[in-house]
Structure formats: structure tokens, C-alpha cells
TORZA-496952 format. One record per residue (C-alpha): residue in one letter; x, y, z. Coordinates in Angstrom, 2 decimals, padded with zeros to 5 digits. Layout:
BEGIN
<r aa="A" x="X" y="Y" z="Z"/>
...
END
This chain:
BEGIN
<r aa="M" x="000.02" y="000.03" z="-000.11"/>
<r aa="T" x="001.32" y="003.46" z="-000.86"/>
<r aa="E" x="001.75" y="006.14" z="001.66"/>
<r aa="A" x="-000.70" y="008.44" z="-000.39"/>
<r aa="A" x="-003.17" y="005.45" z="-000.45"/>
<r aa="S" x="-002.74" y="005.02" z="003.30"/>
<r aa="R" x="-003.31" y="008.48" z="004.22"/>
<r aa="P" x="-006.64" y="009.34" z="006.04"/>
<r aa="T" x="-009.01" y="011.16" z="003.58"/>
<r aa="L" x="-011.96" y="013.51" z="003.89"/>
<r aa="E" x="-014.42" y="010.99" z="003.18"/>
<r aa="A" x="-012.64" y="008.71" z="006.13"/>
<r aa="V" x="-013.20" y="011.63" z="008.54"/>
<r aa="A" x="-016.75" y="012.22" z="007.39"/>
<r aa="A" x="-017.57" y="008.41" z="007.95"/>
<r aa="R" x="-016.14" y="008.58" z="011.29"/>
<r aa="A" x="-017.79" y="011.80" z="012.57"/>
<r aa="G" x="-021.05" y="010.75" z="011.06"/>
<r aa="V" x="-021.26" y="014.04" z="008.99"/>
<r aa="S" x="-021.01" y="015.01" z="005.19"/>
<r aa="R" x="-017.99" y="015.50" z="003.43"/>
<r aa="A" x="-018.89" y="019.25" z="003.02"/>
<r aa="T" x="-019.30" y="019.59" z="006.84"/>
<r aa="V" x="-015.79" y="018.33" z="007.32"/>
<r aa="S" x="-014.45" y="020.73" z="004.49"/>
<r aa="R" x="-015.74" y="023.59" z="006.13"/>
<r aa="V" x="-014.47" y="022.69" z="009.65"/>
<r aa="V" x="-010.75" y="021.75" z="008.38"/>
<r aa="N" x="-010.76" y="024.83" z="006.15"/>
<r aa="G" x="-011.95" y="027.26" z="008.94"/>
<r aa="G" x="-015.51" y="028.00" z="007.41"/>
<r aa="E" x="-018.30" y="029.19" z="009.24"/>
<r aa="G" x="-021.84" y="027.69" z="009.63"/>
<r aa="V" x="-021.36" y="024.66" z="011.39"/>
<r aa="R" x="-023.07" y="023.97" z="014.74"/>
<r aa="E" x="-020.59" y="023.37" z="017.66"/>
<r aa="P" x="-021.50" y="019.82" z="018.49"/>
<r aa="L" x="-020.62" y="018.74" z="014.89"/>
<r aa="V" x="-017.33" y="020.83" z="015.00"/>
<r aa="E" x="-016.14" y="018.90" z="017.96"/>
<r aa="R" x="-017.24" y="015.41" z="016.35"/>
<r aa="V" x="-015.22" y="016.48" z="013.24"/>
<r aa="R" x="-012.36" y="017.51" z="015.33"/>
<r aa="Q" x="-012.16" y="014.33" z="017.37"/>
<r aa="A" x="-012.45" y="012.17" z="014.23"/>
<r aa="V" x="-009.53" y="014.15" z="012.75"/>
<r aa="E" x="-007.48" y="013.64" z="015.81"/>
<r aa="E" x="-008.33" y="009.93" z="016.05"/>
<r aa="L" x="-007.43" y="009.14" z="012.28"/>
<r aa="G" x="-004.46" y="011.52" z="012.16"/>
<r aa="Y" x="-006.07" y="013.42" z="009.07"/>
<r aa="V" x="-003.97" y="016.18" z="007.46"/>
<r aa="P" x="-005.57" y="018.47" z="005.22"/>
<r aa="N" x="-004.26" y="018.58" z="001.63"/>
<r aa="Q" x="-002.67" y="022.02" z="001.33"/>
<r aa="A" x="-003.41" y="022.34" z="-002.35"/>
<r aa="A" x="-007.08" y="021.45" z="-001.82"/>
<r aa="R" x="-007.27" y="023.91" z="001.19"/>
<r aa="S" x="-005.72" y="026.92" z="-000.70"/>
<r aa="L" x="-008.48" y="026.58" z="-003.17"/>
<r aa="V" x="-011.04" y="027.17" z="-000.48"/>
<r aa="T" x="-009.11" y="029.61" z="001.65"/>
<r aa="K" x="-007.08" y="031.37" z="-001.12"/>
<r aa="R" x="-004.17" y="031.06" z="001.38"/>
<r aa="H" x="-001.02" y="029.22" z="001.13"/>
<r aa="D" x="000.29" y="029.63" z="004.60"/>
<r aa="A" x="003.57" y="030.21" z="003.37"/>
<r aa="V" x="005.77" y="033.46" z="003.21"/>
<r aa="A" x="008.74" y="034.14" z="001.10"/>
<r aa="V" x="011.63" y="035.70" z="002.86"/>
<r aa="V" x="013.88" y="037.40" z="000.22"/>
<r aa="I" x="017.52" y="038.55" z="001.06"/>
<r aa="A" x="019.20" y="040.49" z="-001.56"/>
<r aa="E" x="022.89" y="039.27" z="-000.62"/>
<r aa="P" x="024.57" y="036.38" z="-002.22"/>
<r aa="E" x="024.87" y="033.17" z="-000.44"/>
<r aa="D" x="028.43" y="033.25" z="000.96"/>
<r aa="R" x="027.61" y="036.91" z="002.48"/>
<r aa="V" x="024.00" y="035.48" z="004.07"/>
<r aa="F" x="025.54" y="032.62" z="005.88"/>
<r aa="A" x="028.82" y="034.13" z="006.98"/>
<r aa="D" x="027.12" y="037.04" z="008.82"/>
<r aa="P" x="025.31" y="036.26" z="011.95"/>
<r aa="F" x="023.05" y="039.13" z="011.41"/>
<r aa="F" x="020.87" y="037.31" z="008.92"/>
<r aa="A" x="020.73" y="034.08" z="011.18"/>
<r aa="R" x="019.32" y="036.23" z="014.00"/>
<r aa="Q" x="016.86" y="038.03" z="011.55"/>
<r aa="L" x="015.65" y="034.79" z="010.24"/>
<r aa="R" x="015.20" y="033.50" z="013.56"/>
<r aa="G" x="012.81" y="036.11" z="014.57"/>
<r aa="I" x="010.89" y="035.83" z="011.30"/>
<r aa="S" x="010.62" y="032.06" z="011.62"/>
<r aa="K" x="009.38" y="032.29" z="015.20"/>
<r aa="E" x="006.36" y="034.50" z="014.44"/>
<r aa="L" x="005.61" y="032.65" z="011.38"/>
<r aa="T" x="005.75" y="029.17" z="013.05"/>
<r aa="A" x="003.48" y="030.69" z="015.75"/>
<r aa="H" x="000.97" y="031.48" z="013.18"/>
<r aa="D" x="001.27" y="028.08" z="011.34"/>
<r aa="N" x="003.12" y="029.79" z="008.35"/>
<r aa="Q" x="005.84" y="028.11" z="006.33"/>
<r aa="L" x="009.13" y="030.24" z="005.70"/>
<r aa="V" x="010.47" y="029.99" z="001.91"/>
<r aa="L" x="013.93" y="031.42" z="001.80"/>
<r aa="L" x="015.06" y="033.18" z="-001.57"/>
<r aa="L" x="018.53" y="034.40" z="-002.08"/>
<r aa="T" x="019.81" y="036.64" z="-004.77"/>
<r aa="E" x="023.30" y="035.77" z="-005.89"/>
<r aa="G" x="022.99" y="038.56" z="-008.72"/>
<r aa="R" x="020.89" y="040.43" z="-011.08"/>
<r aa="D" x="019.92" y="037.35" z="-012.92"/>
<r aa="D" x="018.38" y="036.15" z="-009.84"/>
<r aa="H" x="016.07" y="039.03" z="-009.50"/>
<r aa="A" x="013.68" y="037.70" z="-012.43"/>
<r aa="R" x="013.48" y="034.31" z="-011.36"/>
<r aa="V" x="012.73" y="035.69" z="-007.77"/>
<r aa="A" x="009.93" y="037.82" z="-009.24"/>
<r aa="R" x="008.62" y="035.04" z="-011.24"/>
<r aa="Y" x="008.32" y="032.99" z="-008.24"/>
<r aa="L" x="006.59" y="035.39" z="-006.24"/>
<r aa="A" x="004.04" y="036.07" z="-009.00"/>
<r aa="G" x="003.49" y="032.33" z="-009.60"/>
<r aa="G" x="000.96" y="032.18" z="-006.60"/>
<r aa="H" x="003.03" y="029.95" z="-004.23"/>
<r aa="V" x="003.30" y="032.36" z="-001.28"/>
<r aa="D" x="000.91" y="034.85" z="000.47"/>
<r aa="G" x="003.52" y="037.66" z="001.05"/>
<r aa="A" x="006.80" y="038.51" z="000.85"/>
<r aa="L" x="009.78" y="039.73" z="003.55"/>
<r aa="V" x="012.57" y="041.44" z="001.96"/>
<r aa="F" x="015.72" y="042.93" z="003.66"/>
<r aa="S" x="019.29" y="043.93" z="002.69"/>
<r aa="L" x="018.39" y="045.95" z="-000.31"/>
<r aa="H" x="020.51" y="048.39" z="-002.11"/>
<r aa="L" x="019.34" y="051.71" z="-003.28"/>
<r aa="D" x="019.60" y="050.42" z="-007.31"/>
<r aa="D" x="018.06" y="047.24" z="-006.60"/>
<r aa="P" x="015.24" y="046.32" z="-008.74"/>
<r aa="L" x="013.55" y="043.79" z="-006.54"/>
<r aa="P" x="010.95" y="046.47" z="-005.09"/>
<r aa="G" x="009.62" y="047.08" z="-008.40"/>
<r aa="L" x="009.70" y="043.51" z="-009.60"/>
<r aa="I" x="007.92" y="042.61" z="-006.38"/>
<r aa="Q" x="005.26" y="045.18" z="-006.65"/>
<r aa="R" x="004.54" y="043.97" z="-010.17"/>
<r aa="A" x="004.05" y="040.59" z="-008.85"/>
<r aa="G" x="001.15" y="042.06" z="-006.68"/>
<r aa="V" x="002.47" y="040.30" z="-003.45"/>
<r aa="P" x="002.01" y="041.92" z="-000.17"/>
<r aa="T" x="005.32" y="043.03" z="001.34"/>
<r aa="V" x="007.17" y="044.30" z="004.29"/>
<r aa="F" x="010.66" y="045.77" z="003.95"/>
<r aa="G" x="013.60" y="045.18" z="006.31"/>
<r aa="G" x="015.19" y="048.44" z="006.65"/>
<r aa="R" x="013.99" y="052.12" z="005.69"/>
<r aa="P" x="013.56" y="052.21" z="001.89"/>
<r aa="G" x="015.75" y="054.45" z="000.62"/>
<r aa="W" x="013.96" y="055.00" z="-003.01"/>
<r aa="S" x="011.88" y="058.06" z="-003.98"/>
<r aa="D" x="009.21" y="056.22" z="-005.80"/>
<r aa="E" x="006.39" y="056.50" z="-003.65"/>
<r aa="T" x="004.54" y="054.05" z="-005.67"/>
<r aa="L" x="006.58" y="051.38" z="-004.18"/>
<r aa="R" x="005.37" y="052.53" z="-000.75"/>
<r aa="A" x="005.31" y="049.45" z="001.79"/>
<r aa="P" x="005.50" y="048.96" z="005.61"/>
<r aa="Y" x="009.25" y="048.31" z="006.94"/>
<r aa="V" x="010.88" y="047.53" z="010.06"/>
<r aa="D" x="013.90" y="049.43" z="010.98"/>
<r aa="S" x="016.35" y="050.31" z="014.19"/>
<r aa="D" x="017.16" y="054.01" z="015.01"/>
<r aa="N" x="020.49" y="053.93" z="013.06"/>
<r aa="R" x="021.15" y="057.74" z="013.00"/>
<r aa="G" x="020.19" y="057.93" z="016.73"/>
<r aa="G" x="022.44" y="054.81" z="017.75"/>
<r aa="A" x="025.25" y="056.44" z="015.97"/>
<r aa="R" x="025.07" y="059.71" z="017.56"/>
<r aa="E" x="025.19" y="058.16" z="020.90"/>
<r aa="A" x="028.14" y="056.18" z="020.10"/>
<r aa="V" x="030.11" y="059.09" z="018.86"/>
<r aa="R" x="028.97" y="061.20" z="021.72"/>
<r aa="H" x="030.17" y="058.71" z="023.92"/>
<r aa="L" x="033.51" y="058.72" z="022.21"/>
<r aa="A" x="033.55" y="062.74" z="022.40"/>
<r aa="G" x="032.75" y="062.37" z="026.19"/>
<r aa="L" x="035.96" y="060.45" z="026.76"/>
<r aa="G" x="038.11" y="063.29" z="025.51"/>
<r aa="R" x="038.78" y="061.83" z="021.97"/>
<r aa="T" x="039.06" y="064.57" z="019.30"/>
<r aa="R" x="040.09" y="062.65" z="016.18"/>
<r aa="I" x="037.26" y="060.22" z="015.71"/>
<r aa="A" x="037.17" y="058.07" z="012.62"/>
<r aa="H" x="034.27" y="056.37" z="011.14"/>
<r aa="I" x="034.40" y="053.04" z="008.98"/>
<r aa="T" x="030.98" y="052.93" z="007.12"/>
<r aa="G" x="029.09" y="050.17" z="005.79"/>
<r aa="P" x="028.31" y="050.05" z="002.08"/>
<r aa="L" x="026.69" y="053.52" z="001.46"/>
<r aa="D" x="023.95" y="052.38" z="-001.12"/>
<r aa="Q" x="022.09" y="050.90" z="001.82"/>
<r aa="T" x="020.32" y="053.20" z="004.32"/>
<r aa="S" x="021.47" y="051.56" z="007.49"/>
<r aa="A" x="025.08" y="052.66" z="006.64"/>
<r aa="A" x="024.16" y="056.08" z="005.32"/>
<r aa="D" x="021.90" y="056.77" z="008.30"/>
<r aa="R" x="024.95" y="055.71" z="010.76"/>
<r aa="L" x="027.13" y="057.95" z="008.68"/>
<r aa="D" x="024.77" y="060.62" z="009.00"/>
<r aa="G" x="024.69" y="060.21" z="012.84"/>
<r aa="Y" x="028.46" y="060.22" z="013.06"/>
<r aa="R" x="028.20" y="063.67" z="011.03"/>
<r aa="D" x="025.60" y="064.86" z="013.61"/>
<r aa="V" x="028.14" y="064.95" z="016.32"/>
<r aa="V" x="031.56" y="065.69" z="014.48"/>
<r aa="G" x="030.26" y="068.23" z="012.20"/>
<r aa="D" x="032.77" y="069.17" z="009.47"/>
<r aa="A" x="035.48" y="066.73" z="010.36"/>
<r aa="D" x="038.65" y="065.81" z="008.47"/>
<r aa="P" x="037.33" y="063.79" z="005.40"/>
<r aa="R" x="040.17" y="061.39" z="005.85"/>
<r aa="L" x="038.70" y="059.99" z="009.03"/>
<r aa="V" x="035.73" y="058.57" z="006.91"/>
<r aa="V" x="036.49" y="055.24" z="005.02"/>
<r aa="E" x="033.66" y="053.24" z="003.30"/>
<r aa="S" x="033.49" y="049.49" z="003.94"/>
<r aa="D" x="031.20" y="046.63" z="003.43"/>
<r aa="F" x="029.96" y="045.45" z="006.93"/>
<r aa="T" x="032.57" y="042.41" z="006.79"/>
<r aa="P" x="035.60" y="041.85" z="009.05"/>
<r aa="V" x="038.08" y="041.74" z="006.06"/>
<r aa="G" x="036.63" y="045.01" z="005.14"/>
<r aa="G" x="037.24" y="046.48" z="008.52"/>
<r aa="E" x="040.75" y="045.30" z="008.29"/>
<r aa="R" x="041.45" y="047.19" z="005.16"/>
<r aa="A" x="039.63" y="050.31" z="006.34"/>
<r aa="M" x="041.46" y="050.25" z="009.71"/>
<r aa="R" x="044.62" y="050.37" z="007.54"/>
<r aa="A" x="043.74" y="052.97" z="005.19"/>
<r aa="L" x="042.91" y="055.21" z="008.33"/>
<r aa="L" x="046.11" y="054.58" z="010.15"/>
<r aa="D" x="047.93" y="055.49" z="007.01"/>
<r aa="R" x="045.98" y="058.53" z="006.41"/>
<r aa="V" x="045.73" y="059.85" z="010.07"/>
<r aa="P" x="048.30" y="058.18" z="012.40"/>
<r aa="G" x="047.16" y="060.22" z="015.19"/>
<r aa="L" x="043.59" y="059.23" z="015.30"/>
<r aa="D" x="042.24" y="058.59" z="018.85"/>
<r aa="A" x="038.75" y="056.70" z="018.18"/>
<r aa="V" x="036.86" y="054.67" z="015.85"/>
<r aa="F" x="033.14" y="054.28" z="015.20"/>
<r aa="A" x="032.62" y="050.99" z="013.26"/>
<r aa="A" x="029.27" y="050.63" z="011.27"/>
<r aa="N" x="028.85" y="047.01" z="012.80"/>
<r aa="D" x="030.52" y="044.63" z="014.98"/>
<r aa="L" x="032.03" y="042.63" z="012.26"/>
<r aa="T" x="033.75" y="045.61" z="010.93"/>
<r aa="A" x="034.94" y="046.69" z="014.54"/>
<r aa="A" x="036.37" y="043.10" z="014.92"/>
<r aa="G" x="038.57" y="043.41" z="012.00"/>
<r aa="A" x="039.56" y="047.09" z="012.88"/>
<r aa="L" x="040.74" y="045.75" z="016.49"/>
<r aa="R" x="042.64" y="043.07" z="014.88"/>
<r aa="V" x="044.68" y="045.57" z="012.78"/>
<r aa="L" x="044.94" y="048.21" z="015.75"/>
<r aa="R" x="046.91" y="045.26" z="017.49"/>
<r aa="E" x="049.01" y="044.48" z="014.64"/>
<r aa="R" x="050.19" y="048.15" z="014.55"/>
<r aa="G" x="050.72" y="048.05" z="018.46"/>
<r aa="R" x="047.93" y="050.46" z="019.45"/>
<r aa="R" x="046.23" y="049.95" z="022.70"/>
<r aa="V" x="042.68" y="049.78" z="022.92"/>
<r aa="P" x="040.98" y="051.71" z="024.45"/>
<r aa="D" x="044.44" y="053.40" z="025.95"/>
<r aa="D" x="045.49" y="054.78" z="022.26"/>
<r aa="V" x="042.42" y="054.06" z="020.28"/>
<r aa="A" x="038.89" y="053.68" z="021.51"/>
<r aa="V" x="036.34" y="051.48" z="019.42"/>
<r aa="I" x="032.62" y="051.18" z="019.22"/>
<r aa="G" x="030.64" y="048.87" z="016.99"/>
<r aa="F" x="026.98" y="048.72" z="016.11"/>
<r aa="D" x="024.81" y="045.54" z="016.60"/>
<r aa="D" x="025.70" y="043.96" z="019.85"/>
<r aa="M" x="026.18" y="040.89" z="018.20"/>
<r aa="L" x="026.76" y="038.21" z="020.76"/>
<r aa="P" x="028.87" y="036.28" z="021.50"/>
<r aa="L" x="031.30" y="038.19" z="018.93"/>
<r aa="A" x="031.10" y="041.38" z="020.96"/>
<r aa="E" x="031.86" y="039.72" z="024.32"/>
<r aa="Q" x="034.84" y="037.78" z="022.63"/>
<r aa="T" x="036.86" y="040.57" z="021.00"/>
<r aa="D" x="039.91" y="041.65" z="022.35"/>
<r aa="P" x="039.35" y="043.72" z="024.43"/>
<r aa="P" x="035.27" y="043.14" z="024.50"/>
<r aa="L" x="033.63" y="045.50" z="022.39"/>
<r aa="T" x="031.43" y="048.58" z="023.43"/>
<r aa="T" x="028.69" y="048.82" z="020.82"/>
<r aa="V" x="025.40" y="049.97" z="019.83"/>
<r aa="R" x="022.57" y="047.37" z="020.39"/>
<r aa="Q" x="019.70" y="046.73" z="017.94"/>
<r aa="D" x="017.39" y="043.86" z="018.64"/>
<r aa="I" x="017.92" y="042.00" z="015.38"/>
<r aa="E" x="015.60" y="038.97" z="016.15"/>
<r aa="E" x="012.81" y="041.51" z="017.27"/>
<r aa="M" x="013.03" y="043.31" z="013.89"/>
<r aa="G" x="012.56" y="039.79" z="011.99"/>
<r aa="R" x="009.70" y="039.03" z="014.32"/>
<r aa="L" x="007.86" y="042.30" z="013.75"/>
<r aa="M" x="008.54" y="042.24" z="010.19"/>
<r aa="A" x="006.69" y="038.99" z="010.01"/>
<r aa="R" x="003.83" y="040.44" z="012.34"/>
<r aa="L" x="003.24" y="043.38" z="009.95"/>
<r aa="L" x="002.82" y="041.04" z="007.25"/>
<r aa="L" x="000.48" y="038.72" z="008.83"/>
<r aa="H" x="-001.36" y="041.65" z="009.87"/>
<r aa="R" x="-001.69" y="042.74" z="006.21"/>
<r aa="L" x="-002.85" y="039.07" z="005.24"/>
<r aa="D" x="-005.14" y="039.14" z="008.14"/>
<r aa="P" x="-006.28" y="042.46" z="009.86"/>
<r aa="D" x="-007.36" y="040.46" z="012.99"/>
<r aa="T" x="-003.42" y="039.70" z="013.80"/>
<r aa="P" x="-002.20" y="042.44" z="015.74"/>
<r aa="A" x="000.52" y="044.56" z="013.88"/>
<r aa="T" x="002.73" y="045.19" z="016.85"/>
<r aa="P" x="002.76" y="044.61" z="020.50"/>
<r aa="D" x="002.18" y="047.65" z="022.80"/>
<r aa="G" x="005.12" y="049.08" z="025.00"/>
<r aa="D" x="007.94" y="047.89" z="023.08"/>
<r aa="G" x="009.35" y="051.38" z="022.91"/>
<r aa="A" x="009.31" y="051.39" z="019.14"/>
<r aa="E" x="007.96" y="054.10" z="016.92"/>
<r aa="T" x="004.94" y="052.61" z="015.36"/>
<r aa="D" x="002.72" y="053.30" z="012.12"/>
<r aa="A" x="001.52" y="049.90" z="011.08"/>
<r aa="S" x="000.87" y="051.34" z="007.60"/>
<r aa="T" x="004.35" y="052.56" z="007.04"/>
<r aa="G" x="006.88" y="050.99" z="009.35"/>
<r aa="V" x="008.51" y="050.49" z="012.83"/>
<r aa="V" x="011.74" y="051.82" z="014.27"/>
<r aa="L" x="013.05" y="050.22" z="017.39"/>
<r aa="P" x="015.02" y="052.02" z="019.63"/>
<r aa="T" x="019.04" y="051.23" z="020.05"/>
<r aa="T" x="020.88" y="051.46" z="023.25"/>
<r aa="L" x="024.73" y="052.04" z="023.99"/>
<r aa="V" x="026.41" y="048.81" z="025.68"/>
<r aa="R" x="029.73" y="049.66" z="027.47"/>
<r aa="R" x="032.28" y="047.20" z="027.57"/>
<r aa="A" x="036.18" y="047.54" z="027.56"/>
<r aa="S" x="036.98" y="048.82" z="024.09"/>
<r aa="A" x="035.66" y="052.44" z="024.97"/>
END
């Protein structure tokens, strides 16, 4: 006997419960109009037989797939090497699982993948999409809009096209950067450098703006663009020390960048924080506690960002699902976005 043949059917549930097949269908697919005693009989029969609804058939009735695409606009090696993405995916997965939805992960290795992702989304396989790590010239938002899929973005959108307006979840990148640089200035540091992330992403641009809010018209040699990676942090730190040997502080755009910068400072014989104070961004544990010395950094709740992205999307799909919890300290507008607060976590590096 094949597995398909041995699987309990809708007819078997109807026979066990003593009701019609149509009644069973309405109950298992969440329909209304069935008296409570019959609902209980159907549920008991489902449990006794171990019946699992056919998802394809159920979708025809509910017009839902109970599946959400998560689109990360980064190559595979970047996604699996950076713990930021793992944390955000964990938050998304927890929220989707709590609402009995499946996560479908889609990665983009390059521009050739964008059309593939758009075709998949337009093909009716998922109910909505969560999209993050976008770059300013990324065509994905337009492709996704044409696919007609409800979408929530991770990170503040940086494009000017109002037709692509959609809810988003972000952290207070600019405010967190300001707090970090003010802390360095409060330590008496006067030559504060900044290693940015890729400036075609709004998170990196906002952190650079927060740095400039405090330092004003600082020496332009004190700013080096990088890529949110440890190797990029090493390259940028070497360039900074060659340009401005007397710098006495560094604000790095994320913890991975800061870890790379710390390695170069150690190689060059610079004591941290005595000679050069260093602050990162993310509070990526255990990394931030295991650097030498442990890293002072700006904490953003990455897992919570993922969870709220999923919740906002589920609210769009079903308005009865709360958009955001109360009392989390976030600036909230469920129609446009959520901005989570950040906090400075002080350790030994600054």
C-alpha cells in the first residue's frame, strides 16, 4: 500500500464523524456555519484518524498558502557568513511558526536571480514576502510590486518612488550612531574616525549621518567606506592609520567591521582603549564579548526586527492579527513602518 493510499481522507473523517464531506471541509478549512457539536465531532475524528488537510485543496478554498517568502538581496556566502541574517531569520521563523506559516527562503546571487525571484512570487506560491538587505539601485522592489505580493521591507526604504511604498521595520540607526560618537567625544577623543558600511544601503548612510551630527565638518580622511565584513574592517583600519596616524577613536558601522579594525590596531601596536577607543554597532553576541578587548557597541534587537517584519505582514494578510505589541518602545505606524530603539552597551573597548 502506498503512503498516499494509506493517508486518511476527507471521506474517512466524514464517515467517522457521521457528517457530510462538505461539513468536514468547512471545519478543517476554517469555514463558518457549522454547529458546535458537529465541529467537535469532526475535530475528534480528525485527531483519531491523524488526518492532515491537503494543502493544495485547502488553498483553493481559503485562497491562502500559509507560506511566506523571505527574500535576502545578498549572495549566499554573505548570508551564511554574517550572524546578522541568522538572527533576523530566527525572529521571522518564530513569528511565522506561531501562526502556522511556512518560511520559504529566496537568495539573490546577482541580477540574473531577480527575475527568477519575481516569477516565483508572481506564481501564487506564497501569501506575501519579507524583503531585506536591499541596495538603492536594487530592482527587486519594483519587480515585487508588479508581482502583486503583499510585502514588508527590512530597513528604511531609500528609493524615492512613492508607488513602492510599503511597511518596513528598522532600528534607529542615526540615533544609535549619535550616541556612540557622543560617548567617544565624552571620553575626550578628538580625532574620531568612522568606518562605514556600504553607502548604497540606508542603514549605513543613516549611521554616517549620525556620526556627522556629532563631529560636524571633521577631516574627510577620517571616513572610509567599507562593506560590513571583518576583512573590510581590516582594510579600512589600515587605510585610516595610514591617512591619520594620530586618530584616537573609531566608530565602526557594525561589530564585524569593528572586529577587523581591532585586529589591525593590535597588529600596529595600538592599545585599545588607551590609544584608540573603538565602538561597533549591533551587539552581536557572542562576538562582541569575545573580541580583544570586549567591544563597546550599539545594541539593536535584530531578532525582534525579524519578528515584527513577520507580524506586520501577517497583519496585512489578516487584519485580526495585531500589527505590533504595545509597550516595546518602538516608533510605530503599522501602515508605514516600525523603528526600534537602540542602546549603547559599554564594555572595555571604549
